[in-house]
C-alpha positions in Angstrom: 94.9 150.3 85.5 93.4 149.2 82.3 93.0 146.0 80.2 95.0 146.4 77.2 94.0 144.8 73.7 95.7 141.4 73.1 97.4 141.2 69.8 96.9 138.0 67.6 99.2 135.9 65.5 99.5 138.1 62.3 100.2 141.2 64.0 103.7 142.5 63.1 104.6 143.4 66.6 104.6 139.8 67.6 107.3 138.9 65.2 109.8 141.9 65.8 112.4 141.8 68.5 111.6 143.6 71.4 113.9 146.5 72.5 115.5 146.5 76.2 114.1 148.9 78.7 116.7 151.5 79.3 115.3 152.7 82.8 112.6 151.4 85.1 110.4 154.4 85.4 106.9 155.3 86.3 105.9 154.6 82.6 107.2 151.1 82.7 105.7 150.3 86.1 102.2 151.5 84.7 102.8 149.3 81.7 103.4 146.3 84.0 100.2 147.4 86.4 98.1 147.3 83.0 99.8 144.1 81.7 99.1 142.0 85.1 95.2 143.5 84.9 95.1 142.2 81.2 96.7 139.0 82.0 94.1 138.1 84.7 91.3 139.6 82.7 92.3 137.1 79.8 92.8 134.2 82.4 96.5 133.7 81.3 99.5 132.5 83.2 101.9 135.0 81.6 102.0 138.0 79.1 104.8 139.8 77.3 104.7 143.6 76.3 104.7 142.7 72.5 101.4 140.8 73.0 99.9 144.2 74.1 101.5 146.1 71.2 104.5 147.4 73.0 107.9 146.4 71.9 109.8 146.5 75.2 111.2 143.8 77.1 109.0 143.4 79.8 107.0 140.3 81.0 104.6 139.6 83.7 103.4 136.3 85.1 101.7 134.6 87.8 102.0 130.8 88.5 99.1 130.5 90.6 95.7 129.5 89.3 95.2 132.0 86.4 93.5 135.2 87.3 93.8 134.9 91.2 96.1 137.6 91.7 97.9 136.2 94.3 101.5 136.6 93.3 102.0 138.5 90.1 105.6 138.7 88.9 107.3 141.2 86.6 110.5 140.8 85.0 112.2 143.6 82.7 115.0 142.9 80.3 114.9 139.2 80.9 117.4 136.9 79.6 118.0 133.1 80.1 121.5 132.6 81.2 121.8 129.0 82.0 119.5 126.0 81.1 119.6 122.2 81.3 117.6 119.1 80.3 114.4 119.1 78.1 110.8 118.4 78.6 107.5 118.3 76.4 104.3 119.7 77.5 101.4 121.2 76.2 101.3 125.1 75.7 98.7 127.7 74.7 99.1 131.5 73.9 96.8 134.5 74.6 97.9 135.6 71.1 96.7 132.4 69.5 93.6 131.8 71.2 92.0 128.3 71.0 95.2 126.6 69.8 97.4 124.8 71.8 100.3 121.7 71.1 103.1 120.0 72.6 106.2 122.0 72.8 109.8 121.2 73.8 111.5 123.3 76.3 114.4 123.4 78.6 113.6 121.6 81.9 115.6 124.1 84.1 116.6 127.6 83.4 118.4 130.6 85.2 117.0 134.1 84.2 118.4 137.4 85.1 116.4 140.7 84.8 115.3 143.7 86.7 112.5 143.9 89.1 110.1 146.9 89.5 112.4 149.0 91.4 115.3 148.5 88.7 117.0 146.0 91.0 119.0 143.1 89.5 117.1 139.5 90.2 118.2 136.1 89.2 115.7 133.1 89.0 116.2 129.6 89.1 113.1 127.8 87.6 111.9 124.6 86.8 108.7 122.8 85.8 105.6 125.4 85.1 107.9 128.3 86.3 110.5 127.4 83.7 107.8 126.9 80.9 106.2 130.1 81.5 109.4 132.3 81.6 110.7 130.7 78.4 107.4 131.1 76.8 107.0 134.9 77.6 111.0 135.4 76.8 110.4 133.9 73.2 107.6 136.7 72.7 110.4 139.3 73.5 112.4 137.7 70.6 109.4 137.5 68.1 108.9 133.9 68.8 105.3 132.3 69.2 104.8 128.7 70.5 103.7 127.7 66.9 107.4 128.5 65.7 108.6 125.9 68.1 106.6 122.8 66.6 107.8 120.9 63.6 107.0 122.2 60.1 103.9 119.9 59.4 102.4 120.7 62.8 102.9 124.3 62.3 101.0 124.2 58.9 98.3 122.4 60.5 98.1 124.9 63.7 98.1 128.0 60.9 95.4 126.5 58.9 93.3 125.8 62.0 94.1 129.6 63.2 92.8 130.8 59.8 89.4 129.6 60.6 89.7 130.7 64.2 90.5 134.3 63.1 87.4 134.3 61.1 85.2 134.0 64.2 87.1 136.8 66.1 85.5 140.5 66.0 86.7 142.2 62.9 88.3 145.2 64.8 90.8 142.7 66.6 92.1 141.1 63.3 95.4 142.3 62.3 
């Protein structure tokens, strides 16, 4: 396993719609293992393949304390098939480090997808589980949390991001 490089806001891969995975093979399983290691290394609760430069519909997440490695989950080709209610809460993102803001999401969702064996799964989620799934699935559609705030707030966040970017090591800036 290896820790992959996180792509930052401004990298074109983050704005592209990811491609469906036609077959769950060893390459996809290895990508998922590397994504899990990368997520824990960066102390995240979730990670989508585009965040590591791979435009494929793969997400990983762990709802336990970030980095605990207790129950990492993998979803391939996830899709939200039902939702209800709304809730606002604070979100952050590994692709936009040091920024966070309030984002409105669906309160409860139903997600379908495939596991690492290629079997169909159906997940009913609410609370943090629902928020993490929606956040990571957004990445597969080329949407970041900063795209989910109002235009004025987005302008402010992007202005802050420009200052934060300058502090990052030059080879990481895309």
